[in-house]
N, C-alpha and C positions, 0 to 999 in steps of 0.2 A: 238313311237308306240301309245302313248296316243292321240297325235294330229291326227294320221292316222284313229284311231277308231272313234274320234269324227267327222271327216270329212266324214266317211262313215256312221256314225250313222244318220246324219241330212237327207240325200235323202231317207233312208229307212223309217225314221219316217214319212216324208211327204208322201211317197208312201202308208205306212200302213193306214194312216189317221185313227188314233185312236179314234178321236171324231165322225167321221161317223160311225165307228164300234160300238161304244157306243151307238149311237141312234137307231141302229138296234137291238143290244143286249137288250136294254130296252124294245123296243117293242115286241120282241119275249118272254121274260122272265118275263114280268111284273106280271104275275099271278102265278109264281113258288115260292116255298120257298127257303130260303137261302141255304140248302143243295143241292137242285137241280140246282140252279144257279152256286154254287161252282163247281159241278160236270161238268156243261157245259164249264165253264171257263177253268178247267183243260183239257177237252177235245180239245177246240180250240186251246190252247196253245201247246198241243202235235202235233195235225194235222198240225198246220201252221209251227212249227219248223221242223217236218219231210219233209214237202213239200219244204221249203226253203233250208235245207241241202241237200236233194236229188238233187234239181236242181242245187246247186252250184257244185256238184262233177260230175254230169251227163250231164249237159246242154252243156258244152264245147265239150264233146265227141260226143254228138249228133249232135251239129253243124258242127263239123269237118267231120263227115260222110256224112253229106248232102251237104257239100261245102259251107256253109254259113259263110260269114266274119263278123268281129264285126262292120264293117261300115253297112253292110247290116241290122243287127239286131237293131243297133242304130237308123236307119231311120224308120224301121217297128215298133219297139218298142216306138219310140217318137210319131208316128201317133196314136198308141193305146192309149199311155198315155194322148195324147191331147184330144183324144175323149172321154176318161173315164172322163178327168177333165171337159170339156164342159158339158157333161151329168150330173155330179156333181154340177155344177153351175146353170144349167138351171132347174133342177128338183126341184120341190116344196118340196119333201121329198125324202130320199135316200132308195127307196123300202121298206118302213115300212109295216109290217104286210102282205106281199105277200106270206109268207110261214108260215104254221101252227108250233106251237111248237111241237117238236118231241124229242125222246130219243137221236137222234144223231144230235141235232142241233148245238152241240159244234164241230162236224166235218164239216157239211154242214147246213147252209151256213156260220157260224161264222169263223170256222178255215180255210175254204177255200169255195168260193173265196174272202171272206171279208178281212181276215188278210193276208193270202198268196195268193193274186190275180194276175192278169197279171201285174199291175203296180209294184208290189214288185218284181216279178221274173224277169222282164225286168231290173229293177234297179241293181239286184244282179249281173247279167252278166256284166252290165256295170262297175260296181264298181270293179269287179275282175280283169278287165284289168288294173286298175290304183292302187288299194290298196292291192291286193293278197288276198288268200283264208282265211289265218287265221284272218286277220283284219276283212274281211266281216262276217265271221262265229261269231265272237265275237259281232259285230255290230247288226247282225240279233237277237243273243240270248238276248241282252239287249233290243232291240226294242220289242221283244215278250213279254219279262218280263215286260216291261212298260205297254204294252196293257193289259196284265193280271191284273196288278194293277189297271188300270183305269176301267177295267170291274168290279173288286172286289169292288171298291168304286163308283159303278154306282148310287146308290141311293142318296149318299151324293152329288156327283157331280151334278146330275140333280136338286137337292134342291138348290144347290148353283147358278148355271148359268141359270137353267130353259130351257125349250125345245127351246125356241127362241134363246137363247144364244148358244145352242149346234148346232143349225142350222147355226148360223152366223160364228162360229169357223169352221164348216165343210166347208163352202163356202170359207173361207179364204185360208183354206188348200189346196183346189182345185184350186185357183188361183195360188199357189206356184207350184202345180203339173204341171199346163199348162205351167208356165214359164220353168220348168225342161225339159218338152217335146220338147219345142222349142230348148233349148239348146242341147238336144240329137240328134235332127234331124240336127242341124247345124254341130255338130261334126262327125256324120255319113256321111253327105255329103262332108265334108272335107276329110275324110278317103277314100271315095269311088273315089273322084277326084284325090287323090295321087296315088290310086291303078291303075286308068286308064292312069295316065301319066307315070308310071314305065314300 
């Protein structure tokens, strides 16, 4: 069980890109006090875990109703992940400062789409095929808790690695995301070929 959770934890961790979320969080909340930042962190965690859990339980039902196979979703999701990874690698900044600070910043854009975005939701559906719902639920909860800790330590982390260091780490994460996207497309194509041959 522990091994299965750790195997599910890693791709979700890569897809969530805590370092990338951290850079946006710092940009949005730099002028806020500790109490306001803490409230935004709690809102973002509640929003993202609600999005992820809802998608875990309803995603397969919706796909079955639409007639979408896991192979279809792997290919489509892999393409989306690859585009997101390339955008993250090529952009000078990860959309810093494009949205004003608002009372619901913890919901949008931090909770979604930054924490629980397309990359994460795609990864969850793929993992459920191999790991099971309970394992994925635990892995999601652990990852969102980790993101919450990272955001809570944002001031200290920024002082430690600097803004340039955060940018470098974010680009490394996006490189792994691109590799995972290629893997998903490869597996999806394999499933579609087997489906056509049957």
